[in-house]
ChimeraX commands (.cxc) that place a marker at each C-alpha (Angstrom):
marker #1 position 22.05,-58.11,67.99 radius 0.5
marker #1 position 24.64,-60.73,68.84 radius 0.5
marker #1 position 25.08,-63.60,66.40 radius 0.5
marker #1 position 23.77,-66.94,67.69 radius 0.5
marker #1 position 26.49,-69.55,67.28 radius 0.5
marker #1 position 24.53,-72.50,68.65 radius 0.5
marker #1 position 22.31,-74.47,66.25 radius 0.5
marker #1 position 21.07,-77.01,68.82 radius 0.5
marker #1 position 17.24,-76.91,69.02 radius 0.5
marker #1 position 16.80,-79.25,72.03 radius 0.5
marker #1 position 17.67,-79.22,75.71 radius 0.5
marker #1 position 20.74,-81.32,76.53 radius 0.5
marker #1 position 19.80,-82.34,80.06 radius 0.5
marker #1 position 19.12,-86.08,80.29 radius 0.5
marker #1 position 18.83,-88.56,83.15 radius 0.5
marker #1 position 21.73,-90.99,83.42 radius 0.5
marker #1 position 20.54,-94.60,83.81 radius 0.5
marker #1 position 22.36,-97.14,85.91 radius 0.5
marker #1 position 23.68,-100.28,84.25 radius 0.5
marker #1 position 24.30,-103.71,85.71 radius 0.5
marker #1 position 26.24,-105.80,83.19 radius 0.5
marker #1 position 26.49,-108.86,85.44 radius 0.5
marker #1 position 24.20,-111.11,83.35 radius 0.5
marker #1 position 25.54,-109.94,79.98 radius 0.5
marker #1 position 27.28,-112.48,77.72 radius 0.5
marker #1 position 29.83,-110.45,75.77 radius 0.5
marker #1 position 29.66,-112.31,72.47 radius 0.5
marker #1 position 25.96,-113.19,72.50 radius 0.5
marker #1 position 24.14,-110.17,73.92 radius 0.5
marker #1 position 22.79,-108.96,70.57 radius 0.5
marker #1 position 20.28,-111.51,69.27 radius 0.5
marker #1 position 22.52,-114.41,70.42 radius 0.5
marker #1 position 24.74,-113.51,67.44 radius 0.5
marker #1 position 28.51,-113.17,67.88 radius 0.5
marker #1 position 28.67,-111.17,64.64 radius 0.5
marker #1 position 26.07,-108.58,65.72 radius 0.5
marker #1 position 27.37,-108.47,69.29 radius 0.5
marker #1 position 31.00,-107.99,68.25 radius 0.5
marker #1 position 30.22,-105.18,65.84 radius 0.5
marker #1 position 28.91,-103.13,68.76 radius 0.5
marker #1 position 31.63,-104.47,71.07 radius 0.5
marker #1 position 34.15,-103.03,68.63 radius 0.5
marker #1 position 32.49,-99.63,68.93 radius 0.5
marker #1 position 32.32,-99.97,72.72 radius 0.5
marker #1 position 36.07,-100.49,72.78 radius 0.5
marker #1 position 36.84,-97.74,70.26 radius 0.5
marker #1 position 34.58,-94.86,71.28 radius 0.5
marker #1 position 35.62,-94.07,74.88 radius 0.5
marker #1 position 39.11,-92.94,73.84 radius 0.5
marker #1 position 37.60,-90.65,71.21 radius 0.5
marker #1 position 35.08,-89.24,73.67 radius 0.5
marker #1 position 37.68,-88.50,76.36 radius 0.5
marker #1 position 39.95,-87.00,73.72 radius 0.5
marker #1 position 37.16,-84.62,72.64 radius 0.5
marker #1 position 36.63,-83.58,76.28 radius 0.5
marker #1 position 40.32,-82.81,76.79 radius 0.5
marker #1 position 40.32,-80.62,73.69 radius 0.5
marker #1 position 37.06,-78.83,74.41 radius 0.5
marker #1 position 37.48,-77.98,78.09 radius 0.5
marker #1 position 40.34,-75.48,77.57 radius 0.5
marker #1 position 38.38,-73.66,74.87 radius 0.5
marker #1 position 35.32,-72.97,77.04 radius 0.5
marker #1 position 36.60,-69.62,78.42 radius 0.5
marker #1 position 37.14,-68.36,74.85 radius 0.5
marker #1 position 33.50,-68.98,73.78 radius 0.5
marker #1 position 31.54,-65.75,74.11 radius 0.5
marker #1 position 28.18,-67.34,73.18 radius 0.5
marker #1 position 26.50,-68.23,76.51 radius 0.5
marker #1 position 24.23,-70.93,75.04 radius 0.5
marker #1 position 27.06,-72.62,73.13 radius 0.5
marker #1 position 29.29,-72.37,76.18 radius 0.5
marker #1 position 26.71,-74.17,78.30 radius 0.5
marker #1 position 26.22,-76.82,75.60 radius 0.5
marker #1 position 29.96,-77.55,75.50 radius 0.5
marker #1 position 29.91,-78.20,79.23 radius 0.5
marker #1 position 26.87,-80.49,78.82 radius 0.5
marker #1 position 28.47,-82.22,75.87 radius 0.5
marker #1 position 31.61,-82.97,77.90 radius 0.5
marker #1 position 29.50,-84.31,80.77 radius 0.5
marker #1 position 27.56,-86.60,78.45 radius 0.5
marker #1 position 30.64,-87.90,76.65 radius 0.5
marker #1 position 32.33,-88.56,80.00 radius 0.5
marker #1 position 29.28,-90.56,81.15 radius 0.5
marker #1 position 29.27,-92.55,77.89 radius 0.5
marker #1 position 32.96,-93.27,78.14 radius 0.5
marker #1 position 32.74,-94.42,81.76 radius 0.5
marker #1 position 29.75,-96.72,81.08 radius 0.5
marker #1 position 31.40,-98.36,78.09 radius 0.5
marker #1 position 34.77,-98.53,79.81 radius 0.5
marker #1 position 33.14,-100.42,82.68 radius 0.5
marker #1 position 31.47,-102.87,80.28 radius 0.5
marker #1 position 34.77,-103.29,78.46 radius 0.5
marker #1 position 36.70,-103.96,81.67 radius 0.5
marker #1 position 34.11,-106.38,83.03 radius 0.5
marker #1 position 33.31,-108.34,79.89 radius 0.5
marker #1 position 35.75,-107.64,77.04 radius 0.5
marker #1 position 39.24,-107.18,78.48 radius 0.5
marker #1 position 39.05,-110.38,80.47 radius 0.5
marker #1 position 38.25,-112.58,77.46 radius 0.5
marker #1 position 39.89,-110.44,74.78 radius 0.5
marker #1 position 43.01,-108.99,76.50 radius 0.5
marker #1 position 44.54,-107.54,73.32 radius 0.5
marker #1 position 41.83,-104.86,73.39 radius 0.5
marker #1 position 43.39,-103.16,76.41 radius 0.5
marker #1 position 46.74,-102.92,74.59 radius 0.5
marker #1 position 45.06,-101.63,71.43 radius 0.5
marker #1 position 43.16,-98.98,73.40 radius 0.5
marker #1 position 46.36,-97.86,75.10 radius 0.5
marker #1 position 48.08,-97.54,71.70 radius 0.5
marker #1 position 45.16,-95.49,70.38 radius 0.5
marker #1 position 45.33,-93.14,73.35 radius 0.5
marker #1 position 48.93,-92.47,72.43 radius 0.5
marker #1 position 47.96,-91.90,68.81 radius 0.5
marker #1 position 45.23,-89.40,69.74 radius 0.5
marker #1 position 47.66,-87.58,72.05 radius 0.5
marker #1 position 50.16,-87.19,69.20 radius 0.5
marker #1 position 47.45,-86.05,66.78 radius 0.5
marker #1 position 46.31,-83.45,69.30 radius 0.5
marker #1 position 49.84,-82.03,69.46 radius 0.5
marker #1 position 50.80,-82.05,65.77 radius 0.5
marker #1 position 47.54,-81.31,63.94 radius 0.5
marker #1 position 46.29,-77.74,63.45 radius 0.5
marker #1 position 43.53,-76.94,65.96 radius 0.5
marker #1 position 40.85,-76.57,63.28 radius 0.5
marker #1 position 41.74,-79.87,61.67 radius 0.5
marker #1 position 41.72,-81.64,65.03 radius 0.5
marker #1 position 38.25,-80.22,65.75 radius 0.5
marker #1 position 37.18,-81.27,62.26 radius 0.5
marker #1 position 37.85,-84.87,63.31 radius 0.5
marker #1 position 35.30,-84.48,66.11 radius 0.5
marker #1 position 32.80,-82.91,63.72 radius 0.5
marker #1 position 33.18,-86.02,61.58 radius 0.5
marker #1 position 32.87,-88.34,64.59 radius 0.5
marker #1 position 29.67,-86.65,65.71 radius 0.5
marker #1 position 28.13,-86.88,62.25 radius 0.5
marker #1 position 29.01,-90.56,62.03 radius 0.5
marker #1 position 27.65,-91.42,65.50 radius 0.5
marker #1 position 24.54,-89.28,64.99 radius 0.5
marker #1 position 23.70,-91.11,61.76 radius 0.5
marker #1 position 24.00,-94.47,63.53 radius 0.5
marker #1 position 21.97,-93.13,66.43 radius 0.5
marker #1 position 19.15,-91.71,64.33 radius 0.5
marker #1 position 18.56,-94.73,62.14 radius 0.5
marker #1 position 19.21,-97.17,64.97 radius 0.5
marker #1 position 16.48,-95.54,67.05 radius 0.5
marker #1 position 14.16,-95.59,64.05 radius 0.5
marker #1 position 14.68,-99.34,63.56 radius 0.5
marker #1 position 15.74,-100.86,66.91 radius 0.5
marker #1 position 14.30,-104.26,66.01 radius 0.5
marker #1 position 16.39,-104.37,62.84 radius 0.5
marker #1 position 19.63,-103.66,64.69 radius 0.5
marker #1 position 19.01,-104.99,68.23 radius 0.5
marker #1 position 16.33,-107.70,68.02 radius 0.5
marker #1 position 16.26,-109.99,71.06 radius 0.5
marker #1 position 19.18,-108.20,72.66 radius 0.5
marker #1 position 20.19,-108.13,76.32 radius 0.5
marker #1 position 17.94,-105.49,77.97 radius 0.5
marker #1 position 20.78,-103.75,79.79 radius 0.5
marker #1 position 22.94,-103.51,76.66 radius 0.5
marker #1 position 19.99,-102.22,74.66 radius 0.5
marker #1 position 19.34,-99.51,77.27 radius 0.5
marker #1 position 23.03,-98.58,77.19 radius 0.5
marker #1 position 23.12,-98.09,73.45 radius 0.5
marker #1 position 19.67,-96.45,73.32 radius 0.5
marker #1 position 20.64,-93.87,75.98 radius 0.5
marker #1 position 23.99,-93.29,74.27 radius 0.5
marker #1 position 22.22,-92.79,70.94 radius 0.5
marker #1 position 19.70,-90.27,72.27 radius 0.5
marker #1 position 22.40,-88.09,73.79 radius 0.5
marker #1 position 24.50,-88.33,70.62 radius 0.5
marker #1 position 21.51,-87.02,68.67 radius 0.5
marker #1 position 20.84,-84.20,71.10 radius 0.5
marker #1 position 24.42,-82.86,71.07 radius 0.5
marker #1 position 25.25,-83.71,67.46 radius 0.5
marker #1 position 25.80,-80.07,66.47 radius 0.5
marker #1 position 27.96,-78.93,69.40 radius 0.5
marker #1 position 31.35,-79.79,67.88 radius 0.5
marker #1 position 30.19,-78.45,64.52 radius 0.5
marker #1 position 29.17,-75.13,66.14 radius 0.5
marker #1 position 32.52,-74.87,67.95 radius 0.5
marker #1 position 34.35,-75.67,64.72 radius 0.5
marker #1 position 32.47,-72.88,62.93 radius 0.5
marker #1 position 33.02,-70.53,65.87 radius 0.5
marker #1 position 36.82,-70.90,65.61 radius 0.5
marker #1 position 36.70,-70.28,61.85 radius 0.5
marker #1 position 36.70,-73.83,60.50 radius 0.5
marker #1 position 35.75,-74.17,56.84 radius 0.5
marker #1 position 34.70,-76.72,54.26 radius 0.5
marker #1 position 38.15,-78.07,53.31 radius 0.5
marker #1 position 39.27,-79.11,56.81 radius 0.5
marker #1 position 35.80,-80.43,57.53 radius 0.5
marker #1 position 36.09,-82.90,54.66 radius 0.5
marker #1 position 39.73,-83.68,55.38 radius 0.5
marker #1 position 38.76,-84.46,58.95 radius 0.5
marker #1 position 36.25,-87.07,57.79 radius 0.5
marker #1 position 38.75,-88.69,55.47 radius 0.5
marker #1 position 41.38,-88.86,58.20 radius 0.5
marker #1 position 38.87,-90.21,60.69 radius 0.5
marker #1 position 37.84,-93.05,58.41 radius 0.5
marker #1 position 41.34,-93.84,57.14 radius 0.5
marker #1 position 43.28,-93.73,60.42 radius 0.5
marker #1 position 40.72,-94.29,63.22 radius 0.5
marker #1 position 37.33,-95.78,62.46 radius 0.5
marker #1 position 37.92,-98.27,59.68 radius 0.5
marker #1 position 41.18,-99.76,60.97 radius 0.5
marker #1 position 39.94,-99.62,64.55 radius 0.5
marker #1 position 36.73,-101.54,63.79 radius 0.5
marker #1 position 38.29,-104.01,61.34 radius 0.5
marker #1 position 41.19,-104.95,63.65 radius 0.5
marker #1 position 38.79,-105.49,66.54 radius 0.5
marker #1 position 36.36,-107.59,64.53 radius 0.5
marker #1 position 39.11,-109.82,63.18 radius 0.5
marker #1 position 40.48,-110.26,66.69 radius 0.5
marker #1 position 37.05,-111.09,68.13 radius 0.5
marker #1 position 36.36,-113.60,65.37 radius 0.5
marker #1 position 39.79,-115.19,65.80 radius 0.5
marker #1 position 39.39,-115.56,69.57 radius 0.5
marker #1 position 35.92,-117.08,69.09 radius 0.5
marker #1 position 37.14,-119.48,66.37 radius 0.5
marker #1 position 34.94,-117.72,63.79 radius 0.5
marker #1 position 37.59,-116.08,61.65 radius 0.5
marker #1 position 37.86,-118.84,59.05 radius 0.5
marker #1 position 34.15,-119.56,58.74 radius 0.5
marker #1 position 32.55,-118.25,55.56 radius 0.5
marker #1 position 29.24,-117.81,57.36 radius 0.5
marker #1 position 30.80,-115.27,59.71 radius 0.5
marker #1 position 31.39,-112.82,56.89 radius 0.5
marker #1 position 28.13,-113.49,55.07 radius 0.5
marker #1 position 26.29,-112.69,58.32 radius 0.5
marker #1 position 28.41,-109.58,58.84 radius 0.5
marker #1 position 27.74,-108.37,55.29 radius 0.5
marker #1 position 24.03,-108.98,55.75 radius 0.5
marker #1 position 23.99,-107.04,59.01 radius 0.5
marker #1 position 25.89,-104.13,57.51 radius 0.5
marker #1 position 24.73,-104.04,53.90 radius 0.5
marker #1 position 21.39,-105.89,53.87 radius 0.5
marker #1 position 18.02,-104.28,53.18 radius 0.5
marker #1 position 17.86,-102.71,56.63 radius 0.5
marker #1 position 21.58,-103.02,57.29 radius 0.5
marker #1 position 23.49,-100.53,59.36 radius 0.5
marker #1 position 25.57,-99.11,56.52 radius 0.5
marker #1 position 22.75,-99.40,53.98 radius 0.5
marker #1 position 20.47,-97.32,56.20 radius 0.5
marker #1 position 23.06,-94.63,56.96 radius 0.5
marker #1 position 24.89,-94.35,53.63 radius 0.5
marker #1 position 22.93,-91.42,52.18 radius 0.5
marker #1 position 23.12,-89.55,55.45 radius 0.5
marker #1 position 26.88,-90.15,55.48 radius 0.5
marker #1 position 27.19,-88.66,51.99 radius 0.5
marker #1 position 25.25,-85.54,53.03 radius 0.5
marker #1 position 28.23,-84.58,55.15 radius 0.5
marker #1 position 30.18,-83.76,51.97 radius 0.5
marker #1 position 27.58,-81.32,50.58 radius 0.5
marker #1 position 28.39,-77.61,50.87 radius 0.5
marker #1 position 26.10,-76.02,53.42 radius 0.5
marker #1 position 25.90,-79.17,55.56 radius 0.5
marker #1 position 24.29,-78.68,58.97 radius 0.5
marker #1 position 23.84,-81.53,61.51 radius 0.5
marker #1 position 20.19,-80.70,62.24 radius 0.5
marker #1 position 19.16,-80.89,58.60 radius 0.5
marker #1 position 18.26,-84.41,59.69 radius 0.5
marker #1 position 15.66,-83.60,62.33 radius 0.5
marker #1 position 15.93,-86.00,65.26 radius 0.5
marker #1 position 13.67,-84.18,67.73 radius 0.5
marker #1 position 10.80,-86.70,67.55 radius 0.5
marker #1 position 13.17,-89.59,68.39 radius 0.5
marker #1 position 14.57,-87.70,71.36 radius 0.5
marker #1 position 11.10,-86.79,72.62 radius 0.5
marker #1 position 9.94,-90.40,72.28 radius 0.5
marker #1 position 12.83,-91.58,74.44 radius 0.5
marker #1 position 12.14,-88.91,77.07 radius 0.5
marker #1 position 8.49,-89.97,77.32 radius 0.5
marker #1 position 9.36,-93.67,77.48 radius 0.5
marker #1 position 12.00,-93.05,80.16 radius 0.5
marker #1 position 9.57,-90.96,82.20 radius 0.5
marker #1 position 7.06,-93.83,82.16 radius 0.5
marker link #1:1,2 radius 0.2
marker link #1:2,3 radius 0.2
marker link #1:3,4 radius 0.2
marker link #1:4,5 radius 0.2
marker link #1:5,6 radius 0.2
marker link #1:6,7 radius 0.2
marker link #1:7,8 radius 0.2
marker link #1:8,9 radius 0.2
marker link #1:9,10 radius 0.2
marker link #1:10,11 radius 0.2
marker link #1:11,12 radius 0.2
marker link #1:12,13 radius 0.2
marker link #1:13,14 radius 0.2
marker link #1:14,15 radius 0.2
marker link #1:15,16 radius 0.2
marker link #1:16,17 radius 0.2
marker link #1:17,18 radius 0.2
marker link #1:18,19 radius 0.2
marker link #1:19,20 radius 0.2
marker link #1:20,21 radius 0.2
marker link #1:21,22 radius 0.2
marker link #1:22,23 radius 0.2
marker link #1:23,24 radius 0.2
marker link #1:24,25 radius 0.2
marker link #1:25,26 radius 0.2
marker link #1:26,27 radius 0.2
marker link #1:27,28 radius 0.2
marker link #1:28,29 radius 0.2
marker link #1:29,30 radius 0.2
marker link #1:30,31 radius 0.2
marker link #1:31,32 radius 0.2
marker link #1:32,33 radius 0.2
marker link #1:33,34 radius 0.2
marker link #1:34,35 radius 0.2
marker link #1:35,36 radius 0.2
marker link #1:36,37 radius 0.2
marker link #1:37,38 radius 0.2
marker link #1:38,39 radius 0.2
marker link #1:39,40 radius 0.2
marker link #1:40,41 radius 0.2
marker link #1:41,42 radius 0.2
marker link #1:42,43 radius 0.2
marker link #1:43,44 radius 0.2
marker link #1:44,45 radius 0.2
marker link #1:45,46 radius 0.2
marker link #1:46,47 radius 0.2
marker link #1:47,48 radius 0.2
marker link #1:48,49 radius 0.2
marker link #1:49,50 radius 0.2
marker link #1:50,51 radius 0.2
marker link #1:51,52 radius 0.2
marker link #1:52,53 radius 0.2
marker link #1:53,54 radius 0.2
marker link #1:54,55 radius 0.2
marker link #1:55,56 radius 0.2
marker link #1:56,57 radius 0.2
marker link #1:57,58 radius 0.2
marker link #1:58,59 radius 0.2
marker link #1:59,60 radius 0.2
marker link #1:60,61 radius 0.2
marker link #1:61,62 radius 0.2
marker link #1:62,63 radius 0.2
marker link #1:63,64 radius 0.2
marker link #1:64,65 radius 0.2
marker link #1:65,66 radius 0.2
marker link #1:66,67 radius 0.2
marker link #1:67,68 radius 0.2
marker link #1:68,69 radius 0.2
marker link #1:69,70 radius 0.2
marker link #1:70,71 radius 0.2
marker link #1:71,72 radius 0.2
marker link #1:72,73 radius 0.2
marker link #1:73,74 radius 0.2
marker link #1:74,75 radius 0.2
marker link #1:75,76 radius 0.2
marker link #1:76,77 radius 0.2
marker link #1:77,78 radius 0.2
marker link #1:78,79 radius 0.2
marker link #1:79,80 radius 0.2
marker link #1:80,81 radius 0.2
marker link #1:81,82 radius 0.2
marker link #1:82,83 radius 0.2
marker link #1:83,84 radius 0.2
marker link #1:84,85 radius 0.2
marker link #1:85,86 radius 0.2
marker link #1:86,87 radius 0.2
marker link #1:87,88 radius 0.2
marker link #1:88,89 radius 0.2
marker link #1:89,90 radius 0.2
marker link #1:90,91 radius 0.2
marker link #1:91,92 radius 0.2
marker link #1:92,93 radius 0.2
marker link #1:93,94 radius 0.2
marker link #1:94,95 radius 0.2
marker link #1:95,96 radius 0.2
marker link #1:96,97 radius 0.2
marker link #1:97,98 radius 0.2
marker link #1:98,99 radius 0.2
marker link #1:99,100 radius 0.2
marker link #1:100,101 radius 0.2
marker link #1:101,102 radius 0.2
marker link #1:102,103 radius 0.2
marker link #1:103,104 radius 0.2
marker link #1:104,105 radius 0.2
marker link #1:105,106 radius 0.2
marker link #1:106,107 radius 0.2
marker link #1:107,108 radius 0.2
marker link #1:108,109 radius 0.2
marker link #1:109,110 radius 0.2
marker link #1:110,111 radius 0.2
marker link #1:111,112 radius 0.2
marker link #1:112,113 radius 0.2
marker link #1:113,114 radius 0.2
marker link #1:114,115 radius 0.2
marker link #1:115,116 radius 0.2
marker link #1:116,117 radius 0.2
marker link #1:117,118 radius 0.2
marker link #1:118,119 radius 0.2
marker link #1:119,120 radius 0.2
marker link #1:120,121 radius 0.2
marker link #1:121,122 radius 0.2
marker link #1:122,123 radius 0.2
marker link #1:123,124 radius 0.2
marker link #1:124,125 radius 0.2
marker link #1:125,126 radius 0.2
marker link #1:126,127 radius 0.2
marker link #1:127,128 radius 0.2
marker link #1:128,129 radius 0.2
marker link #1:129,130 radius 0.2
marker link #1:130,131 radius 0.2
marker link #1:131,132 radius 0.2
marker link #1:132,133 radius 0.2
marker link #1:133,134 radius 0.2
marker link #1:134,135 radius 0.2
marker link #1:135,136 radius 0.2
marker link #1:136,137 radius 0.2
marker link #1:137,138 radius 0.2
marker link #1:138,139 radius 0.2
marker link #1:139,140 radius 0.2
marker link #1:140,141 radius 0.2
marker link #1:141,142 radius 0.2
marker link #1:142,143 radius 0.2
marker link #1:143,144 radius 0.2
marker link #1:144,145 radius 0.2
marker link #1:145,146 radius 0.2
marker link #1:146,147 radius 0.2
marker link #1:147,148 radius 0.2
marker link #1:148,149 radius 0.2
marker link #1:149,150 radius 0.2
marker link #1:150,151 radius 0.2
marker link #1:151,152 radius 0.2
marker link #1:152,153 radius 0.2
marker link #1:153,154 radius 0.2
marker link #1:154,155 radius 0.2
marker link #1:155,156 radius 0.2
marker link #1:156,157 radius 0.2
marker link #1:157,158 radius 0.2
marker link #1:158,159 radius 0.2
marker link #1:159,160 radius 0.2
marker link #1:160,161 radius 0.2
marker link #1:161,162 radius 0.2
marker link #1:162,163 radius 0.2
marker link #1:163,164 radius 0.2
marker link #1:164,165 radius 0.2
marker link #1:165,166 radius 0.2
marker link #1:166,167 radius 0.2
marker link #1:167,168 radius 0.2
marker link #1:168,169 radius 0.2
marker link #1:169,170 radius 0.2
marker link #1:170,171 radius 0.2
marker link #1:171,172 radius 0.2
marker link #1:172,173 radius 0.2
marker link #1:173,174 radius 0.2
marker link #1:174,175 radius 0.2
marker link #1:175,176 radius 0.2
marker link #1:176,177 radius 0.2
marker link #1:177,178 radius 0.2
marker link #1:178,179 radius 0.2
marker link #1:179,180 radius 0.2
marker link #1:180,181 radius 0.2
marker link #1:181,182 radius 0.2
marker link #1:182,183 radius 0.2
marker link #1:183,184 radius 0.2
marker link #1:184,185 radius 0.2
marker link #1:185,186 radius 0.2
marker link #1:186,187 radius 0.2
marker link #1:187,188 radius 0.2
marker link #1:188,189 radius 0.2
marker link #1:189,190 radius 0.2
marker link #1:190,191 radius 0.2
marker link #1:191,192 radius 0.2
marker link #1:192,193 radius 0.2
marker link #1:193,194 radius 0.2
marker link #1:194,195 radius 0.2
marker link #1:195,196 radius 0.2
marker link #1:196,197 radius 0.2
marker link #1:197,198 radius 0.2
marker link #1:198,199 radius 0.2
marker link #1:199,200 radius 0.2
marker link #1:200,201 radius 0.2
marker link #1:201,202 radius 0.2
marker link #1:202,203 radius 0.2
marker link #1:203,204 radius 0.2
marker link #1:204,205 radius 0.2
marker link #1:205,206 radius 0.2
marker link #1:206,207 radius 0.2
marker link #1:207,208 radius 0.2
marker link #1:208,209 radius 0.2
marker link #1:209,210 radius 0.2
marker link #1:210,211 radius 0.2
marker link #1:211,212 radius 0.2
marker link #1:212,213 radius 0.2
marker link #1:213,214 radius 0.2
marker link #1:214,215 radius 0.2
marker link #1:215,216 radius 0.2
marker link #1:216,217 radius 0.2
marker link #1:217,218 radius 0.2
marker link #1:218,219 radius 0.2
marker link #1:219,220 radius 0.2
marker link #1:220,221 radius 0.2
marker link #1:221,222 radius 0.2
marker link #1:222,223 radius 0.2
marker link #1:223,224 radius 0.2
marker link #1:224,225 radius 0.2
marker link #1:225,226 radius 0.2
marker link #1:226,227 radius 0.2
marker link #1:227,228 radius 0.2
marker link #1:228,229 radius 0.2
marker link #1:229,230 radius 0.2
marker link #1:230,231 radius 0.2
marker link #1:231,232 radius 0.2
marker link #1:232,233 radius 0.2
marker link #1:233,234 radius 0.2
marker link #1:234,235 radius 0.2
marker link #1:235,236 radius 0.2
marker link #1:236,237 radius 0.2
marker link #1:237,238 radius 0.2
marker link #1:238,239 radius 0.2
marker link #1:239,240 radius 0.2
marker link #1:240,241 radius 0.2
marker link #1:241,242 radius 0.2
marker link #1:242,243 radius 0.2
marker link #1:243,244 radius 0.2
marker link #1:244,245 radius 0.2
marker link #1:245,246 radius 0.2
marker link #1:246,247 radius 0.2
marker link #1:247,248 radius 0.2
marker link #1:248,249 radius 0.2
marker link #1:249,250 radius 0.2
marker link #1:250,251 radius 0.2
marker link #1:251,252 radius 0.2
marker link #1:252,253 radius 0.2
marker link #1:253,254 radius 0.2
marker link #1:254,255 radius 0.2
marker link #1:255,256 radius 0.2
marker link #1:256,257 radius 0.2
marker link #1:257,258 radius 0.2
marker link #1:258,259 radius 0.2
marker link #1:259,260 radius 0.2
marker link #1:260,261 radius 0.2
marker link #1:261,262 radius 0.2
marker link #1:262,263 radius 0.2
marker link #1:263,264 radius 0.2
marker link #1:264,265 radius 0.2
marker link #1:265,266 radius 0.2
marker link #1:266,267 radius 0.2
marker link #1:267,268 radius 0.2
marker link #1:268,269 radius 0.2
marker link #1:269,270 radius 0.2
marker link #1:270,271 radius 0.2
marker link #1:271,272 radius 0.2
marker link #1:272,273 radius 0.2
marker link #1:273,274 radius 0.2
marker link #1:274,275 radius 0.2
marker link #1:275,276 radius 0.2
view
């Protein structure tokens, strides 16, 4: 019997909604709050480069994957990430780059950084970065879908649909990079090193720089209330980082598997709601 390398328990085919961002106000779409809106705007600016980088690294490896199910899931993963990247890139171009032009330069610099990392890092370590990204985004997606009112109360309907659809697909394919990493012989050490590098060189500086820039452009940088609201949104009782912290730590446990946090009911709920 052949060994099954795929650990994904759900089908990865999803409809792709259409988005019209015309009525969106970039710094007020999430609950009329610049702080809440800009946190997700920072992710919208940061994630497309990471998603397209993952695609470029995964596509050449497809012919080497002997597992038919995993091979198909890699193709589906790349299609989903491309769709996410295009949708966010369009929102960024229409609503962020015009008002916050430094973002385009920062994104271009990051593309260069990812290109260099892809050339100099060992293949397993580079894939470990994507394993870490997928764990991080899946944790946000799972708990965000569990508590949409806590994270996206009174938000612009189109932006909510964008992030909800993005979250559902992130949950569905959250094990694909992990399965590929294991398939090519990746182990515990690089897996943890990948997370540390992701946080230290990509996610934390990328988000912090963007938030500071947004706040500066909106004349909010030197207001104490800006940071109290940000801390409340991130670390409050139902805050984003408060809700996901324990799930983040689970990544460092030996024997970690992405689907140990079962997200199937959230995915099914979205499918039923979308069908209606």
